[in-house]
C-alpha positions as CSV (number, residue, x, y, z in Angstrom):
1,M,-0.6,-40.2,-30.4
2,A,1.5,-37.6,-28.8
3,D,1.6,-37.1,-25.0
4,E,0.3,-33.7,-24.5
5,T,1.1,-32.9,-20.7
6,P,1.1,-29.2,-20.2
7,Q,4.6,-27.9,-19.9
8,I,5.5,-25.9,-16.8
9,P,7.3,-22.8,-17.6
10,R,10.9,-22.4,-16.5
11,L,10.9,-19.2,-14.4
12,P,13.2,-18.1,-11.7
13,L,11.9,-19.0,-8.2
14,P,11.0,-16.1,-5.8
15,L,13.4,-15.1,-3.0
16,R,12.6,-16.7,0.3
17,K,13.1,-15.8,4.0
18,Q,16.0,-13.7,4.8
19,A,17.1,-13.1,1.1
20,A,13.6,-11.7,0.4
21,V,13.7,-9.3,3.5
22,R,17.2,-8.2,2.3
23,A,16.0,-7.5,-1.2
24,A,12.9,-5.6,-0.2
25,W,13.2,-3.7,3.0
26,K,14.6,-0.4,1.5
27,A,11.8,-0.1,-1.1
28,L,9.1,-1.1,1.5
29,L,10.3,1.4,4.0
30,A,10.8,4.2,1.4
31,N,7.3,3.6,0.1
32,W,5.8,3.9,3.6
33,L,7.8,7.1,4.2
34,L,6.9,8.6,0.8
35,P,4.4,6.7,-1.1
36,G,5.7,6.0,-4.7
37,A,9.3,6.1,-3.5
38,G,9.6,2.4,-3.4
39,Y,8.6,2.1,-7.0
40,W,11.0,4.7,-7.8
41,I,13.8,2.7,-6.1
42,I,13.0,-0.5,-8.1
43,G,12.9,1.5,-11.5
44,E,9.1,1.8,-12.2
45,R,9.2,5.5,-12.5
46,R,5.7,6.0,-14.1
47,R,4.1,3.8,-11.6
48,A,5.9,5.8,-8.8
49,Q,4.7,9.1,-10.3
50,A,1.1,8.0,-10.8
51,F,0.7,6.5,-7.3
52,F,2.4,9.7,-5.6
53,A,-0.1,12.0,-7.6
54,V,-3.2,9.9,-6.5
55,W,-1.9,9.7,-2.7
56,A,-1.3,13.5,-2.7
57,V,-4.8,14.3,-4.1
58,F,-6.3,12.1,-1.4
59,L,-4.5,13.9,1.4
60,V,-5.3,17.3,0.1
61,L,-8.9,16.3,-0.2
62,A,-8.7,14.8,3.2
63,W,-7.2,17.9,4.8
64,F,-9.6,20.3,3.2
65,Q,-12.7,18.2,4.2
66,L,-11.6,17.9,7.7
67,T,-10.5,21.5,8.1
68,H,-13.5,23.1,6.4
69,G,-16.1,20.6,7.0
70,S,-16.4,20.9,10.8
71,P,-18.8,23.2,12.3
72,Q,-17.5,25.9,14.7
73,G,-14.0,24.5,14.5
74,L,-14.7,21.2,16.2
75,R,-11.8,18.6,15.6
76,G,-12.5,14.9,15.1
77,G,-12.9,12.3,12.3
78,V,-9.5,10.5,12.1
79,F,-9.2,7.0,13.6
80,V,-6.7,6.8,16.3
81,P,-5.9,3.6,18.4
82,Q,-8.1,3.1,21.5
83,L,-6.2,0.8,23.7
84,N,-7.5,1.4,27.3
85,P,-9.9,-0.3,27.2
86,I,-9.2,-1.7,23.7
87,Q,-11.8,-0.8,21.0
88,W,-11.2,-2.8,17.9
89,L,-13.0,-0.7,15.2
90,P,-11.2,2.6,15.8
91,T,-7.8,0.6,16.3
92,L,-8.2,-1.2,13.0
93,G,-9.2,2.0,11.4
94,A,-6.1,3.6,12.7
95,L,-3.9,0.8,11.5
96,G,-5.4,1.1,8.0
97,T,-5.0,4.9,8.0
98,L,-1.3,4.5,9.3
99,G,-0.4,3.4,5.7
100,A,-0.5,7.0,4.8
101,G,2.9,7.2,6.3
102,P,4.3,9.8,8.8
103,L,1.7,12.3,7.8
104,Y,-0.7,10.1,9.6
105,G,0.7,11.5,12.8
106,L,0.0,15.0,11.7
107,F,-3.6,14.2,10.8
108,A,-4.0,12.2,14.0
109,W,-2.8,15.1,16.2
110,S,-4.9,17.7,14.3
111,F,-8.2,15.7,13.8
112,G,-8.1,12.7,16.2
113,G,-7.2,11.6,19.7
114,A,-8.2,12.7,23.1
115,G,-10.3,15.9,23.3
116,T,-11.9,15.4,19.7
117,E,-15.6,15.4,19.0
118,P,-17.2,12.6,17.2
119,V,-18.0,13.2,13.6
120,R,-20.8,15.5,13.2
121,T,-21.0,16.3,9.6
122,L,-20.8,14.3,6.4
123,T,-17.8,16.2,5.2
124,Q,-15.8,15.3,8.2
125,E,-16.6,11.7,7.4
126,Y,-15.5,12.2,3.7
127,G,-12.1,13.6,5.0
128,A,-11.5,10.7,7.2
129,S,-12.4,8.3,4.4
130,Y,-10.0,10.1,2.0
131,L,-7.2,9.6,4.4
132,M,-8.1,6.0,5.1
133,V,-8.2,5.3,1.4
134,A,-4.8,6.9,1.0
135,G,-3.5,4.7,3.8
136,L,-5.0,1.4,2.6
137,L,-3.9,2.1,-1.0
138,N,-0.3,2.6,0.2
139,W,-0.4,-0.6,2.1
140,L,-1.7,-2.5,-1.0
141,C,1.3,-0.9,-3.0
142,I,3.6,-2.1,-0.2
143,F,2.3,-5.5,-0.7
144,D,2.8,-5.2,-4.5
145,L,6.4,-4.0,-4.0
146,W,7.1,-6.9,-1.7
147,D,5.9,-9.2,-4.7
148,R,7.9,-7.4,-7.3
149,T,11.2,-7.2,-5.4
150,T,11.1,-10.9,-4.4
151,G,10.1,-12.2,-7.7
152,R,6.6,-13.4,-6.6
153,W,4.6,-11.2,-9.1
154,V,5.4,-13.6,-12.0
155,W,3.5,-16.5,-10.3
156,R,0.4,-14.2,-10.0
157,L,0.1,-14.2,-13.9
158,P,-2.1,-16.6,-15.7
159,R,-0.3,-19.8,-17.1
160,D,-0.2,-18.4,-20.7
161,E,1.5,-15.3,-19.7
162,Q,4.0,-17.2,-17.5
163,Q,4.7,-19.4,-20.6
164,A,5.2,-16.3,-22.8
165,L,7.5,-14.7,-20.2
166,A,9.6,-18.0,-20.0
167,D,9.9,-18.1,-23.7
168,T,11.2,-14.6,-23.9
169,R,13.9,-15.5,-21.3
170,G,15.3,-18.1,-23.5
171,P,15.9,-21.9,-22.6
172,A,16.1,-23.0,-19.0
173,P,19.7,-23.7,-17.9
174,S,20.6,-27.5,-18.2
175,E,20.2,-29.4,-15.0
176,S,23.1,-31.6,-14.0
């Protein structure tokens, strides 16, 4: 009777600590500054184009809804940090929306902050939601970029796909 212990695929280990930071920081920063740029840097052009297109559509929809959805020119809707006294929900909303990159500053200046009215129409709420979704989507892409640049993405695959990937890479180097 043969011993049928499951074989562990021989895949390269992910980068750790400072090596991971050195490998990933440029792509992460580029993706925050211009969503999709991080994928472009690591060579995933189609993913970069698709993500940038989705991000741009969400920002255009947010701008349109926030600009034309307010009655009588009232401003408001975008989450900005409330630190004195601290209010958790607007601050967490602002951190999520900050993922939209530097354009968050333009939106926060135009539609948030001191002197703004609370959301009064549903279309303003849609605009703020579009902007937050664009930010949260970019944060998720930044986490994915971290996994891809450090080699962690392989370990998210199911065991059979890991084995197939290990088989295509050839035999593992001999250990001495």
